[in-house]
C-alpha positions, 0 to 999 in steps of 0.5 A: 500500500505504500506505493499508493502514497507516492502518487501525484494525486496524493501529493496534490491533495496533501498540498491542498491541505497545507494551503488551507492551513496557511490561508487560515493562519494568515486570516487569523493573523490579519483579522484578530487583534488585541485581547479578548475574553471568551467562554471556554465552551467556545473551544470546548464544544467544537473540539468535542464534536470533532472528536465524536465525528472522527471516532465515527468516521476514522474506523470506517475509512480505515476499514474500507481502505483495508478491505479494498486493498486486500481484495484489489491491491492494484486499485487507486486509493490515493484520495481515500488515503489522503482523507485518512491522513487529513483526519489524523492531522485533525485528530492531532490538532483537536487533542492538542486543543483539548489538553492545552485550553484548560491551562488558559481557563481563568480560576474564577470563572469558565472563561479564557483570556486570549492575548494576541498575538501570543495566543493566536495559536488557539484560534488557528487550531480551531480554524484548522479543525474545521477546515481540514475536517471539511477537506477530508469529507470533500476528498472522500466524496471525490474518492467515492464518485471518481476512484471507487468505481475503478477500485471495485473488485470485479470477479472474473468468471471461471471456465466450467470445469470438467465433471466426469460421469464417475463423479455423478454416479456411485463409485465402482471398484475393481472386483465388483460383479457385473450385476452389482455394477448394473444395479448401481449404475443402471443400464449401459449406453452400449455394450461390447459383448465380445470384449465384455465391456459396458460403455457409459456415455455423458455429454462430457466423457465416455467410461468403459468398464471391462469384465473378465470371463467370470463377469468381474470388473477388472478395468475402468477407463474414462476418456473425455469427449 
């Protein structure tokens, strides 16, 4: 599967994610100035929601990638792998926000004082969570619409195998009497009385049963038509 990472499509999609991150960082730096005080829930609710979404989607994406690769190793999964990679980036940012924000909370109330530019990273992280999660969903939609049809496993029909007549009737063994064979297999298709041979034919093969002078089976010979 590592060969799937070293593709042009995968590189372009990860580059798009990096561009998103740069744009959000620039926007936060340009539009957020001074000092502000916000409720802790302003950050806590989005991070909790993102963790729930990742907890649902990430296992599905990983399971889907494993299933498709095992059944069709030559399929194209660049966008699906890019989706999983971006989701892990979102997970890293979300976990950092989850553990870093409580340290900024005021002891007297449930608020956070953000002094920019020092605390700009918290707002940037929040923006990255939203943007990268939306990008991951967009990449998966792209994979579902354009790459999944080519990755679907198509089973190749197998040529019908030859089935002998002997497998379709009860087995006979050398040493059985003629009467026992006739009881088990029924009347023969034809008979060579001079050579003491019973002939059974099917659409696929011809079986010749040879008996000795005492009417005991001594040879079974099957030839495919």
